N, C-alpha and C positions, 0 to 999 in steps of 0.2 A: 503492499500500499504508497501510497505515498503520501506527502504533504504540503499543505496549502490552506484556501482559507475555508473557512465553516459560519453556519451563520448563530450567532450568540443575542443577548437579550433580545428579545422585537425582533429579531433577523438582522440581525447586524454584523458585519462581517469582521473579523478576526482573523489574525496567520497563525499559523504552522498548527494544521491539522490534520487529521488522517484521514482516507480519503476510503467512503464504505459505502454499499448501498445505501439510499435510505430508507428505512424501517428496519436495519441492523443495528442501529448506534450502539454500541455502550453504553448504558448509563447505570448513573448511582442510582436513578428513581426508578425504584423495580418494587415490585408488589407487595413487598416485606416491608418498603420504604413508606409505602402508601398508610401501612394499616399499623406500622409500626407507632406505640404511644400516640396515635391517632383518636380525634371527639372530634364530634359535632354539639356546636355548642346550638344549645337553644334560648330561654328565656332568660334574662334577665329581671334580680327583681331586689328592690331595697324596702325595708319594712315602712310602706306607710304611717302606721305608729310613730313612728322616727325616722323620716327618711335622710334625716344629719348626720346618725351614730355612727356613719362610716364601718358601717357591715354590709355587704352585699350578697348576693344570692347570684347564684347560676345555674346552670342542668346540664348533663357533659352526660352524648349517646358516645359509647368504648365500646368498641368493637371488639376489643382485645378481653371483655366479658361480659361476652355474649352476646353487644349490643344492648344494656340492657341503659337503661338513662339510671348515671349518678345524678344526687344536688350535692352541690360541693358553698360549702359558707367561708369568706374570707373577711375576716376581723380587721380590725380599725389597725393593728399592728403587724397587720399580712401573713399572720398566721393562717394555710387552708386547712378546712376540714370535712372530708365525705360523710355525706350523714346519714345516707341509709345504705342500711348491715349489709349480707350475703344475701340474696333472694329475695331484695323488693328491687322491682321497677317503677321508675314516675312516668307512667305514658297512660296515656287514656284512648279510649279505642273507640270516644265517642266519634262517631261519621267517618271510622276509620283513620281518619287523615287523623286524628289525638289534635295537639296545643291545649294550653292553657291547663296542663294536668294538674298543679300543683302553683303554692299563694305562699304568701307570709304573713302575720300580723302580728304583732305586739310579742314575737319571737320565734311564735312558732310558727310551723310549719304543717301545712295542707296536703296532700298527694294523696293522687290515686295511683295503686297498684295497676301492672299492668296484669297478671296473674287471673287474680281477681275484680279489678274493678269495683272496688271498694273503696271506700274512701278513707285515708289514716292521717293519723296526727302524732306528728314529731315536737315535742315539748317538755316539761322537765321530766316526762317519767324517761326510761331508760332504754324504752327502744319504738318501734312507730305501734300505736294504738289504733285501729279501726273504730269507725265512730260514724259511719254508714251501715242502717241495717243488712240483714244479710238478707239476699233477693231471694225470689223464689228458685231461677234460675239460673244456674252458671254464670257468671259477668253476668248479669241481668239487669243489673242496675248503673252506668257506667255515670261519672262526675267529670265534672269539669267548670276552668273556669266563674272559680267563683273569688267571693270578698264577703271582708265582716262583716256582719252586720251588728248594731248595738244589743248585747246584755251577751253579747258573743255566741249567735248565729251563724250560720253563712249562706246568705242568697247564692246560689248556683245554677247550671247546667244539667239536668236528669236525663240520660237519654234510658229505657225502659224498654228493656225485651223482656215479653213473653215468654213462658215454654211455650215450643212449638210455633211462634212468630215469627212471621216473616216480616219483608225489608215492607211490605204496605201497613203491619200491625205496631211497628215500633213505632212508640209513643217520644219526640222531644220535647221538652219542659221545664219552666223555670223552678224553681224547690225554693222554701226556706227548710235549710239543715237545725235543729236546735240542737242545742247542747245535753239532753238527754234524747238525740237518738230518730227524733218524732220529724218528720216530712211533709209537708205543708205544699202541694203545691201555688203557686203564686200565678203560672200562666200558663196555658196549656190549649191546643188547638189549633193555631198555626203547624204545618208542615216542619218548620224550623227552629228555634229560636235560638239565637245567641249575646251575650254581652249584655248579664243583668248584671247595674249600678245602680249604686246608691247615692242620694246627696250626703251631702255632710253629716245634714240631723238625719238621713234614714226616715224624714218622710214621702220622698220619689224616688221613685221605678223606674230608666232607662231598659230596654233592651230594644237590640235588630227580629228585626223575623222575616219567613218568606215562604213563600206557597211552593209547592211542584206547578209548572214542572222550570220554575226559575232558576236559579244557581245562585247565588250572593254576589258572583259580580255581575247582576244582568239588573232582579229589579228584587228590592229591598224595603222594607218599612224600620227607620225610625220610633217607639211609642214610648209614652211616659204617661206613671201609673200617679196619682194622690194615693197615697196608701190608705190614710186616712179617711175622703169621701168613694174609693176605686174609680173615679174618673179615669178617664184614660185618652189623650190626646196625645196626633199625631204629631208628631214633627216635621220631620219628612221623608223621603220616600215615596213609591210604588212604582209604575210600569214608568222601566225607561230609565231609574235612577239608583243606582248600588249608593245605600249607606253604611256606614260603620265605624270605628273606635270611638262607640260614645265614652265620654269623660267628662264631669262633675266640676266644675271653678267654684273656689271660695267666692269668687260670690253667687252663687247659685247658677250659674247659667250653663248652659253644656256646649260644651264642644262635640264635636262631631267631621270623619269624612266624608263629602260628597262630590258623586262624579254629576252633577248637574249640568255643570258646563262641558262636557266631555272628559275633562279631564278629575280625580280625586282629589278634590285641594279639602281646605280645613274653614271650617265654617261654626257660628257661636244661635244659638237659641237661648233664645229669654221668653218665658209667656208674657211680659209686655210690648217687646221692639218685636218676636219670630225671632225667624233666619236670617243673618248679614253674616257678608262674607270677611275672613281674617287672613288667610294666604294662599288666594287663587293666582294662579299659574300654569302655563301646560307643558305641564307636568307635571308628577305624580309623585301623591305623598301618600296614598292607599296602594294597598297590595291586592290581589287575590285571596278571597278567604277560603282557601284551602284547608287551613288548620285556622284554630280556635285564640285569640290572646293575643293577634300581634300587637305594635306598637310602636305607631312612625313619629307617635312627637311625647313632648314631656314639656308639662306647666313650671314653669319656677313659681315659690310663691309672689314674688313681685310683679308676677304676670307676664313674663317672656314665658315668648314658647318655639321650643326648637322642637322642626322636624325635620325630616329624611324628604328628599327632595331627591329624583330623578329624572334626567334629560337625557338621550342620543343613548341609554345605556351603562349611566353611570347615576352615584348617590352625592348627591353635598348636602351638608346640613344648614337650615338654615334656622334664621331666627330673628322671631318678630318681638318688638319693644310694644309697650303697654300704649305708646305714642301712633303707631299703627307701621310706624318705618321698619325696611327689612335689612338686612347686611347678612351675608354667607361666612362660614369659619371655616380656615383654611386646614387644614387637614388632609394627611395623606390618605383618604380612604377612597375607595370607590361602591363600594356598599354597606348600610348601615341599617342596624332595629334592634327591635326592643328595648328602645331608647323608657329611662326612668330619670326623673327626677331624683337627686341623692343632693341634697342641702341648698343652701341659697344662693347660689354660684357655680353649682355643676351636676353634670350627670353620666349615669352611667349607659352603655351599650354596647352593641357586637359590629365590632366594624373591622373591615378587612381594605385588601388593596389586591393591585397584580400582578406583585410579588411578596403578600403575606397574608397566609393563612386568617381565616375570619379567630379575633381574639377580644377580650373583655375588656373596653377601653375608661375609664373615669378623665372626662373635661368639662374645665376649666373655663368656665366663659371667658369671662372677664381681661384673662391673657390670653384665651388660645390655647394654651398649656393642654397636655395632653397625659397621662399614664397608662400603662399598659398590667391589670389589676392580674390579669390572666392571659400573659403572654402566650404566644402559637410553641410548636414543639419548634425546636431547631433541628431544622431535617441534613445540618450537614454538607450540605451542597453549593459545589459553585457557581455564583451569578449567574454564569455564564449558561448555565441548563435551562435557567428561566425562562420559558417564550410571554411575553405582554402583549395582551391581546387589543387588537384596533377596528375603533366599529368602524364597518363598512356599511354601503348603503350600493345597492343593483337592481337594476333594473327585473322585472317581475309584471307578471298576468293576473288576475283573480281565477286561473285555470281554464281561460276562453283567449277574447283578446285583447281584453281589458288591460292598458298598461298604468301600474302602479310601481311603487321602490318598496322594496324589502328590505330586515337593516336584521344587521348577524358579527359577531365579533369572532374576529380573523385572527389565529394562533399559528406563529410561522415554523417552522423546524427552529430547535436549538437546542447547542452541546457549546462545551466549552472543546472537547478534544476531536468533535467528529463533521467532516463536511460531506455531501452527493459530491460525486463522479460527476464531470466537467459534461455541460451538454444534458444532464439530466434532471427537472422536476421529481421531485415532493410530491408521493401517496397526500392523498388530502380523505381524512374523515370529518364527513358529512353527521355535525351532534344535532339528535333532536330531546329538548326540554322534553319536564313532562307536563300536564294541565289536564290538557292542550294551554290552559291559562294560566301561563308561569313566564316566566322569561330565563336570556340566558342571566348567567351573574359574572360579572368582571371580578369577583377573586381568584384569589392565587389557589388553587386545586392541581394537588399532586396527581390528581386520578388524569387529570387531559395533561403535563405536563411528562407523566408516561411514557403517550405513547410521544408529545414534540420534541420530547429527549431522544429521541432513537429514530428522529427524524421522517416523523408526519408531520404534514399541515393539520391543520385541525380548523373548522371553521363551525361557531356554534352559532347556530338560526336560529332570529324572533321573528318564527314566522309571521303569517296577516295571522289575531285571534291572539298575540302573544302581550304580556304587560309591560306599560313605560310608556308608549304612543301612544295614547288617548285612547277615548271608545271606539270612536267610528276605528282606529286599525285595532283593536278589539273582536268587537263585531267583527268581522270579516269571515268568520269560521263560522259565522249561522248560520247554515244550512249548509257549510261548504267543507264538515271537514272532510281529511280523503283528496280532497281537489288545491286550497287556498296554500295548506303546506303542504302537500307534496311540490305542487306549483314552486314557491318557493324555495323549496331545499335543490328542486332539481334547478333552477334559478344560479342559487348560490352556488352551488357547485361546478354550475359550466363557464357562469363569472370571474371565477378565478380561473377553471382554464381557458378563456378565454384575454383573459389579463396575464399569462404564462408567472404563475406563481403558483400551479397545481404539473401533476400530469392527469389530462383532462381521461387517459387511456387504465388510470389506477382512481380511482373515486369508490368510495365505499360510505355506507352510511348506519346512522346506527341507533339507537333510543330508548327508551324504557316507555312502558305505560303508554300512554299517549306515543311516547315517541315510537314504541317499538306498532304499533297499527302506522305509523307516519313511513317509519322504515318497509315496512309491510307493503304499504299499499303501493311504495315510489317499487319495488323490486317486481310487483305485480304488473307492470305495465312493457308493453311490444316497444318500446323507447323510453326505456330506463336505461341515465348513461352507468351507471351502476357495476360493477365488475363484484363488487358481495358488500352483504348485510352481516346484521351482529340483532337481534331480535332480543331486546329484559322487556321478558315478561306485559306483551305486547297480546293487543288485541287481534286478532283473522280474526274472528264472527260478529260482526253486530250483531244481529239476531240471538245470539247466544250472549252477548251481554248484557242487553237489553232485557234478557229473560229470569238471569242469574247476576245480579249484583247488589248492593250495597244499597240502604234507602237513599242517603245523601247525594248516591249519581244515580237511582233509577227512573230519574227523566232527563238526565244529560242529555242525554242520545236527541230531546224529544227538539230543542235548539241546535246542537253538531250536523244534524243529521237529517226526522222529520217527525212526525210520529208514528209512533208502532201501535199496530200494525196496518192502521190505513195508509200510510209509505211504504211498506217492504218490500216492493219493488226496489228502492232508492237505497234500504238494508242492504239486500243481498247485491245488488250491482255494486258496490263499494269497499264490499267485506272480500278481501283477500284471498279469506278462503274458499271463494265462485273462482277465484280465476289462477287457482294453481296452474294449465295450463300456460299461461305467462311466465309463469319462474323461471328463468333458465339458469339466475347466477344463485351460487355459494350463499347460503343461509346459514348460522350458527342460533339458537335458539338456548335462553338462560331464564329460570325458572325457576319459585319459590313453593315446595307445594306446599302452605299452609295459606298462599295470596287467598284472600277474602276478595281483594279487591277484584282484580282479573284472572282467572282461575286457573289452575293448571291444564286443565282441559282445553282451553284453546289454544295455550302451546301443543301441546300432543299432536292440535287436533291439524295443526299446519307444518306439524312435522310428520305426522302418517303422509298428507297428502304426497308430502314432497317425496318421501320414501316410495311410493307406489310409483312414481314419475320417473323415479331414478336421478333427480335435481341433488346435486350434492347437497350435504345436511349436516352440521353436528346437532347434537343437544343433551346441557346440560341440564339435571333437576337436581334443586338442595332443598335437603329435608328440613324440615322445622325454622324455611325462612318463608318470612312472609314480604311483603311489597317493599319490597326493596329492601336491600341484601344488609345486612348490621353483623353477621359473624365477622371475623376476621376471616379466619381462613377460606370461606367462602367466598369475600369479595378475592381477596389474592386468585383463589383460583380460580374464578370467575374470568378479571383479568387476562394472567398470563395463557387461556382459554383463548381469550378472542385473539389474541395478540397472536400462537403458533397458528390459529384460524387464517390468520391478513400472510401471516410468512410461507403457508399451503400455497393460499389463491395466488398471490401477487405475487410470491419470487424470492423471498428473501431470507436468509439464514439468520438465526434466533442467535443474540449471545450468548456462549459456551457455560460462562460460568455461572448463569443466574440458576440453571438445574429446573430450567420450565419442562414440564410435563408437558410432551405435544398432545392435542385432541384430536379425535377420531372424528373424519370428513369421511359419513356414509356416501356412497357413490352409484 
């Protein structure tokens, strides 16, 4: 091998590099590194009873511990304490996607335990104590999104599953859980309820609700109830408006996020003056409500509001003063979430950047300085191996001939030691986020760098329907799933090939969940430009999904595809399983055996169909995994198997020193 130049951070050119085929470069960013000491940071919390105490709590999902979620407390002196003993996992199954599984008040912590879904309390006792009643059915009562009420009770969301109940019989309610374990249902009737929030006096309750077939980013309603009289007031929402994150303020007003202008912005409501804008811009403060308990803004005691605002795929923090003036904090972050006020001039949050994994920060607003409370792990990797994403726009269509613009983050190959042969271009992985109403994240992902440091280019596509570009862009996917998303993924790949940035003959596509469906739909085309695909727990049969899924998404396809069974022909036409005759490119399928969102029969069906047609296929079923892999050993095997698959299909060797077990491709 000869030496020359190579791609460094963000694709910059450096000298004295070894020439080797793209995809085969040795790298320290192995699957072992991906999971080593890895955590998924969840919500950050401060004690609302004493926000300036200096104590901060946060959640960590730990692949090395079977994927369980631990709650960590950081004391003012920096001492870190894991709060949950062995056998406890702070995860709720409300909506199956969970979120807001734990909260803090008065020094005590309440959390929903994954195994039994009962609510537990961590206080002065030696260990967790169950405080919710034993349900009739195992895991039949699921709790989330709570807060303390006067007298020590809790107001929270309960999702009730009766014995033998199907999705249509599941009840989502707001309940009061008293200190003696008794339960009083406060709000029932809507298909879904979230965000129960009491004002400071405990006399008014706000909540968000919606009904089938809407999803929380479509049409929701914000209601306030006077608990003394029982009178309800609809504050905002309704057809065409998505409302979220209600939060009472010290002056008795109610802040909330709404997309009534086409962008998720911040508003204030009072009984006397109604609704008024607080922080409105052509940028997104809100995020789609896949999980409960999102927190994209925080209010300080003096009335200042700090909000995360996303534009062109990147977040920034804005500060709105009581006089209405707005300024931006100069901080090295590209994504932010879980904002909490932590004293008179501080907030805590989860933040990350293109060169730093997500970590817990404390930001002092007066000085603009920040302290990292929970540092990202030290990868011990030369920065030359890190590829920095570039926001790109590319021409696309709506699946017909109407021109429009698509969005994506493009990662060029990067290595501190290697470069590709002269005259060759790198293979491209088209990455499709889940949701589909989600977005690409510009935060350092070791899982992405696993590919780019080996010589792959990666494009993470924010196809039409993604969040972050306003409601009209999000609504492009209505009735068009399997059309607009596929059109954007193909357009992004072809455009990068035309720009001379990737090899148009070595394009691969990969995605999980909704992204898995888009992967299959893109391959089920006679004109597909992709040489291979990787389907992670994706949907192959839309009819089967409509008939066999959980309550939260049981009518989701009404908006994405059409009413079922009235429009069954559309479901059949857009289901990859009905077009297996068009599949000619190799496919690898990865699936969890306990996935309740996209059941394993979806993956099995497409694998069996491809086997019957002798289309090259590899299939890995991971026992005990749910929707998305959480166990370190399974994450490693899935990544390495996919790399082995690409090596065999695209024609490059794997680094010998990693000891990667080849995956079998059935032919």
